[in-house]
Each structure stands twice: as C-alpha cells, then as structure tokens.
VOPAGU-2260 file (C-alpha; in pm, 1 decimal, decimal comma):
REM VOPAGU-2260
SITE   aa  ch    i         X         Y         Z
SITE  UNK   A    0    -359,8    2071,3     569,0
SITE  UNK   A    1      86,2    2094,8     523,3
SITE  UNK   A    2     258,2    2008,7     884,5
SITE  UNK   A    3     559,5    2010,2     738,8
SITE  UNK   A    4     762,6    2105,6     479,7
SITE  UNK   A    5    1160,2    2074,8     475,6
SITE  UNK   A    6    1184,6    1931,2      48,0
SITE  UNK   A    7    1515,5    2071,0    -106,3
SITE  UNK   A    8    1549,1    2215,5    -452,9
SITE  UNK   A    9    1498,5    1878,0    -666,3
SITE  UNK   A   10    1464,1    1798,4    -990,1
SITE  UNK   A   11    1170,1    1558,9    -924,3
SITE  UNK   A   12    1115,9    1308,9   -1277,5
SITE  UNK   A   13     919,5    1099,4   -1116,2
SITE  UNK   A   14     662,6    1050,9    -830,6
SITE  UNK   A   15     632,3     631,6    -641,1
SITE  UNK   A   16     344,3     598,1    -477,5
SITE  UNK   A   17     239,3     359,8    -197,7
SITE  UNK   A   18    -141,0     215,0    -286,1
SITE  UNK   A   19    -305,8      44,0      71,3
SITE  UNK   A   20    -374,5     347,4     316,9
SITE  UNK   A   21    -234,5     604,6      40,7
SITE  UNK   A   22    -419,3     588,1    -286,5
SITE  UNK   A   23    -681,8     387,0    -144,2
SITE  UNK   A   24    -821,6     317,9     171,3
SITE  UNK   A   25   -1023,3      79,9     355,5
SITE  UNK   A   26   -1355,2     143,7     495,6
SITE  UNK   A   27   -1409,8    -149,1     702,3
SITE  UNK   A   28   -1220,4    -385,9     749,6
SITE  UNK   A   29   -1434,2    -562,3    1009,5
SITE  UNK   A   30   -1724,8    -556,2     702,1
SITE  UNK   A   31   -1458,3    -702,0     504,3
SITE  UNK   A   32   -1364,9    -999,9     700,9
SITE  UNK   A   33   -1755,3   -1041,7     757,0
SITE  UNK   A   34   -1940,8    -968,8     437,8
SITE  UNK   A   35   -1636,5   -1261,0     366,6
SITE  UNK   A   36   -1743,0   -1522,7     632,5
SITE  UNK   A   37   -2118,6   -1508,7     590,7
SITE  UNK   A   38   -2037,1   -1650,1     210,6
SITE  UNK   A   39   -1935,3   -1950,1     405,4
SITE  UNK   A   40   -2211,1   -1852,0     663,0
SITE  UNK   A   41   -2003,0   -1820,4     900,4
SITE  UNK   A   42   -2087,8   -1546,3    1239,3
SITE  UNK   A   43   -1790,6   -1289,0    1296,4
SITE  UNK   A   44   -1701,6   -1260,2    1613,2
SITE  UNK   A   45   -1352,9   -1003,7    1727,3
SITE  UNK   A   46   -1156,0   -1257,6    1801,3
SITE  UNK   A   47   -1144,2   -1274,4    1362,5
SITE  UNK   A   48    -997,4    -938,7    1268,6
SITE  UNK   A   49    -679,3   -1020,7    1514,5
SITE  UNK   A   50    -691,4   -1344,9    1384,2
SITE  UNK   A   51    -637,0   -1181,3    1025,9
SITE  UNK   A   52    -366,4    -914,9    1061,9
SITE  UNK   A   53    -169,6   -1234,2    1269,0
SITE  UNK   A   54    -237,8   -1371,5     932,8
SITE  UNK   A   55     -51,5   -1111,4     728,1
SITE  UNK   A   56     255,8   -1071,4     982,8
SITE  UNK   A   57     276,5   -1466,9     932,5
SITE  UNK   A   58     315,7   -1370,0     555,1
SITE  UNK   A   59     491,7   -1085,2     623,7
SITE  UNK   A   60     756,3   -1265,0     787,1
SITE  UNK   A   61     742,2   -1618,3     518,1
SITE  UNK   A   62     825,4   -1274,0     278,5
SITE  UNK   A   63    1156,6   -1131,9     481,0
SITE  UNK   A   64    1299,9   -1515,8     503,2
SITE  UNK   A   65    1235,7   -1654,1     218,3
SITE  UNK   A   66    1242,6   -1375,9     -39,7
SITE  UNK   A   67     959,3   -1532,0    -244,6
SITE  UNK   A   68     617,3   -1435,9    -313,1
SITE  UNK   A   69     321,9   -1662,6    -324,7
SITE  UNK   A   70     -36,9   -1703,8    -335,1
SITE  UNK   A   71     -45,0   -2055,0    -157,7
SITE  UNK   A   72     151,2   -1898,3     149,7
SITE  UNK   A   73     -47,2   -1642,2     234,8
SITE  UNK   A   74    -412,9   -1897,7     218,3
SITE  UNK   A   75    -174,1   -2147,4     448,1
SITE  UNK   A   76     -91,0   -1791,6     681,6
SITE  UNK   A   77    -431,4   -1755,3     675,2
SITE  UNK   A   78    -597,2   -2111,0     774,6
SITE  UNK   A   79    -315,3   -2123,4    1073,8
SITE  UNK   A   80    -390,1   -1822,5    1189,6
SITE  UNK   A   81    -775,7   -1810,2    1163,0
SITE  UNK   A   82    -944,8   -2038,6    1394,4
SITE  UNK   A   83   -1260,0   -1950,1    1293,4
SITE  UNK   A   84   -1141,5   -2140,5     949,0
SITE  UNK   A   85   -1087,7   -2432,3    1113,3
SITE  UNK   A   86   -1287,0   -2467,3    1299,6
SITE  UNK   A   87   -1541,2   -2443,4    1033,0
SITE  UNK   A   88   -1363,8   -2681,5     757,6
SITE  UNK   A   89   -1254,9   -2379,4     567,1
SITE  UNK   A   90    -972,0   -2419,6     383,0
SITE  UNK   A   91    -654,3   -2117,1     323,5
SITE  UNK   A   92    -756,9   -2155,0     -14,1
SITE  UNK   A   93   -1124,2   -2063,2     -39,5
SITE  UNK   A   94   -1094,8   -1804,6     211,3
SITE  UNK   A   95    -793,2   -1661,2     -29,2
SITE  UNK   A   96   -1042,7   -1664,5    -349,0
SITE  UNK   A   97   -1348,6   -1572,6    -138,4
SITE  UNK   A   98   -1109,6   -1189,4      28,3
SITE  UNK   A   99    -977,5   -1132,9    -305,4
SITE  UNK   A  100   -1286,4   -1152,0    -478,2
SITE  UNK   A  101   -1479,1    -893,5    -297,2
SITE  UNK   A  102   -1139,2    -706,3    -181,3
SITE  UNK   A  103   -1148,9    -412,4    -368,9
SITE  UNK   A  104   -1496,0    -273,3    -297,5
SITE  UNK   A  105   -1422,4    -227,8       9,0
SITE  UNK   A  106   -1203,8      43,3      -7,1
SITE  UNK   A  107   -1237,1     447,1    -118,8
SITE  UNK   A  108   -1046,7     710,2    -244,0
SITE  UNK   A  109   -1035,9    1090,7    -188,6
SITE  UNK   A  110   -1321,4    1261,5    -312,5
SITE  UNK   A  111   -1087,5    1456,5    -592,9
SITE  UNK   A  112    -818,7    1180,6    -696,7
SITE  UNK   A  113    -829,5    1154,8   -1011,1
SITE  UNK   A  114    -801,8    1507,2   -1057,8
SITE  UNK   A  115    -437,4    1552,1    -879,5
SITE  UNK   A  116    -357,0    1251,3   -1062,1
SITE  UNK   A  117    -476,1    1399,8   -1393,4
SITE  UNK   A  118    -223,0    1721,2   -1337,6
SITE  UNK   A  119      60,0    1540,6   -1146,5
SITE  UNK   A  120      97,7    1300,6   -1465,6
SITE  UNK   A  121     159,9    1567,0   -1683,9
SITE  UNK   A  122     418,7    1674,1   -1487,6
SITE  UNK   A  123     606,2    1303,2   -1399,0
SITE  UNK   A  124     595,8     980,0   -1433,8
SITE  UNK   A  125     366,1     812,6   -1147,2
SITE  UNK   A  126     462,0     489,7   -1041,3
SITE  UNK   A  127     346,2     252,7    -772,2
SITE  UNK   A  128     485,5      64,6    -529,2
SITE  UNK   A  129     289,2    -171,7    -312,8
SITE  UNK   A  130     375,5    -456,3      -2,2
SITE  UNK   A  131      53,5    -660,6    -164,2
SITE  UNK   A  132     -25,3    -915,2    -464,7
SITE  UNK   A  133      -8,5    -616,7    -747,5
SITE  UNK   A  134    -327,1    -825,8    -947,6
SITE  UNK   A  135    -517,0    -722,1    -594,0
SITE  UNK   A  136    -334,4    -334,4    -636,9
SITE  UNK   A  137    -458,1    -287,1    -990,3
SITE  UNK   A  138    -783,1    -444,1    -872,6
SITE  UNK   A  139    -846,5    -121,7    -625,9
SITE  UNK   A  140    -654,2      85,3    -892,7
SITE  UNK   A  141    -910,2      36,8   -1149,8
SITE  UNK   A  142   -1241,4      63,9    -936,6
SITE  UNK   A  143   -1156,8     373,3    -884,1
SITE  UNK   A  144   -1079,6     457,5   -1236,3
SITE  UNK   A  145    -699,7     596,7   -1144,7
SITE  UNK   A  146    -524,0     262,3   -1249,8
SITE  UNK   A  147    -490,3     485,1   -1590,8
SITE  UNK   A  148    -266,4     751,8   -1415,3
SITE  UNK   A  149      49,0     419,3   -1351,7
SITE  UNK   A  150     256,9     345,5   -1622,5
SITE  UNK   A  151     498,5     222,5   -1415,2
SITE  UNK   A  152     397,0    -110,0   -1125,8
SITE  UNK   A  153     612,2    -256,0    -820,8
SITE  UNK   A  154     532,4    -486,6    -609,7
SITE  UNK   A  155     729,3    -724,8    -401,3
SITE  UNK   A  156     647,2    -969,2    -679,8
SITE  UNK   A  157     838,0    -862,4    -896,2
SITE  UNK   A  158    1065,5    -616,9    -638,7
SITE  UNK   A  159    1119,8    -677,0    -269,6
SITE  UNK   A  160     897,9    -660,9      47,1
SITE  UNK   A  161     861,1    -282,4     155,8
SITE  UNK   A  162    1044,8    -313,2     409,8
SITE  UNK   A  163    1429,0    -251,3     339,5
SITE  UNK   A  164    1629,8       6,1     113,3
SITE  UNK   A  165    1654,7    -243,6    -174,0
SITE  UNK   A  166    1351,6    -250,2    -323,7
SITE  UNK   A  167    1414,9     111,1    -343,1
SITE  UNK   A  168    1725,3      75,3    -520,9
SITE  UNK   A  169    1624,0    -110,5    -775,8
SITE  UNK   A  170    1334,9      26,6    -860,3
SITE  UNK   A  171    1623,7     329,7    -881,7
SITE  UNK   A  172    1793,5     124,5   -1143,1
SITE  UNK   A  173    1505,4      62,0   -1310,9
SITE  UNK   A  174    1389,4     389,9   -1407,8
SITE  UNK   A  175    1737,2     520,4   -1449,7
SITE  UNK   A  176    1715,0     774,8   -1233,9
SITE  UNK   A  177    1915,3     907,1    -937,4
SITE  UNK   A  178    1749,7     935,8    -602,1
SITE  UNK   A  179    1729,1    1359,8    -616,4
SITE  UNK   A  180    1498,6    1283,4    -940,3
SITE  UNK   A  181    1194,2    1122,9    -760,1
SITE  UNK   A  182     992,3    1109,8    -435,2
SITE  UNK   A  183     770,7     853,1    -256,6
SITE  UNK   A  184     464,5     929,4     -93,2
SITE  UNK   A  185     284,9     671,3     106,3
SITE  UNK   A  186     119,1     662,6     467,2
SITE  UNK   A  187     343,2     378,8     668,0
SITE  UNK   A  188     657,2     304,9     859,6
SITE  UNK   A  189     716,7      87,7     574,3
SITE  UNK   A  190     744,9     367,1     323,7
SITE  UNK   A  191    1046,3     499,5     527,8
SITE  UNK   A  192    1272,1     233,0     348,5
SITE  UNK   A  193    1325,8     497,4      73,5
SITE  UNK   A  194    1572,5     712,1     290,6
SITE  UNK   A  195    1752,7     418,7     309,5
SITE  UNK   A  196    1790,4     424,5    -110,4
SITE  UNK   A  197    1841,5     860,0      -3,8
SITE  UNK   A  198    1502,3     914,2    -194,4
SITE  UNK   A  199    1293,5    1194,8     -42,3
SITE  UNK   A  200     962,0    1104,2     177,1
SITE  UNK   A  201     620,0    1302,7     211,3
SITE  UNK   A  202     391,0    1115,7     465,8
SITE  UNK   A  203      67,1    1147,1     424,0
SITE  UNK   A  204    -118,6    1161,8     740,7
SITE  UNK   A  205    -532,7    1108,2     658,9
SITE  UNK   A  206    -593,3    1030,1    1008,0
SITE  UNK   A  207    -318,8    1287,8    1203,2
SITE  UNK   A  208    -251,5     942,2    1356,9
SITE  UNK   A  209     131,8     946,7    1293,5
SITE  UNK   A  210     342,9    1173,6    1447,6
SITE  UNK   A  211     562,4     916,7    1570,9
SITE  UNK   A  212     675,0     921,1    1170,8
SITE  UNK   A  213     711,2    1304,0    1107,5
SITE  UNK   A  214    1034,9    1375,8    1206,2
SITE  UNK   A  215    1180,4    1170,2     989,0
SITE  UNK   A  216     898,2    1251,7     660,6
SITE  UNK   A  217    1107,7    1554,7     422,5
SITE  UNK   A  218     716,0    1676,6     429,1
SITE  UNK   A  219     371,4    1572,3     625,5
SITE  UNK   A  220      70,5    1626,4     503,0
SITE  UNK   A  221    -283,2    1518,0     534,7
SITE  UNK   A  222    -473,9    1581,4     206,2
SITE  UNK   A  223    -428,7    1442,8    -109,1
SITE  UNK   A  224    -407,1    1754,5    -308,9
SITE  UNK   A  225    -168,9    1882,0    -122,3
SITE  UNK   A  226     111,7    1699,1    -254,5
SITE  UNK   A  227      63,9    1949,2    -582,4
SITE  UNK   A  228     134,7    2221,9    -306,2
SITE  UNK   A  229     431,9    2085,6    -178,7
SITE  UNK   A  230     571,0    1994,8    -453,8
SITE  UNK   A  231     526,1    2364,4    -549,5
SITE  UNK   A  232     767,9    2459,0    -315,5
C-alpha cells in the first residue's frame, strides 16, 4: 500500500537499497541467539537479547568515534555486553564466528521480491548500502537469490556508517550522479541520512510501526511491490 508519495519529477538513474529490514528481514532474532547459544550448550534467557543489542550499540559507537570497521572490535563488544558469554567462558570471537555462520539462515524476503528486482534492474542501477559487514550482507542476498541484482555494494567498510550524510555524498561521487539521479530506499532512522545529501527517500514500513519517520520521507510504502508504483508517478 502507498501511504504517501511526494516524489517530485526526477531523472532517476540509480536506486540505493538498505539491506537489513528492507531487502531482507529477520525471521526471529531470539531464535537466532537461542540456537547460536545452543551450539555452545548454553541456555538462552531473555537477558541475552538485551545484551546483544547493547553490544551492537557499543560497536556502532566505536565506529562513529574511530571511523574504523573491525570484526575484532565487534567480537569484543559482544564479550563485554553479553553476560552469558563471560559466565560460560565463551570468547567474543567464538560467538561472533558462530553467529556469522548461521545469520543468513534467520532471514527472509518479501514474496515476489525477485520479480520486482528484475523489473527495477532493467530501468535503474541497483545498489546496496548497509550498516553491517558486507560479507554478511552478501550472504543474506545470496541465500535468497537476489545478490545478482546489485552490481554496486556499499557498507561502512568502504564508505561510512549510515548515520551521516557523508556516506551518501561519497556514493554520489562514486556513481558520478547528482542527488536527483538517485533514490534511497530503507526502513529506519539511519536511512534518513540520505536527506542530508539531498537524496529523496522512500520509507518501506512493512509492519506499520514507523509513523515517526513519515513526515521526513518523500514516499511511504508497506510492500516491496509498491516501489515501482511510486516511481511511476
């Protein structure tokens, strides 16, 4: 469903997609953590998911301060934040590696997404821009058979963390395009950083729970297939 469409007449040549929450979605983060812990014979508790998201925030803070990407730093954040790891003598590196092995298996895509991407790829250059490790994002897209549609891939490892317009400005330079040639499509607050680079933004709100972002979005949709419809305006 299209909830808003204020896209102006544009000369769109490229679409930039967020990965997590946009192209792919988690089936269950608790199940992901539960099964990963089970591989170490450790029981899952509700505190683990809270600690996990604390670890992610720690790591994002490290990225913002240092400007450096590091799987080792992420492992350290996991070990510091997740009490269950320390209690069971599991290193952050061990837990990170176990998560990375199965992470893609706990994601899904919207029905018909491949058909839609095939259609869009014939009209626009399709790019990805993720706040996650590129190798892990690639695994998710490959698992669902949609990696072939994205010849250009950006992450905090080769551009900048997607909390600032800086990354989007670098992408514009890389693509040799102006802001009116590009549209960004995402699902979260961090995706709105594209507005600082004057790039139009399509918010995809699958679960109808991101109303706070509607006023700053140029278009709001609830299904992936709506993308082609808002672009036809």
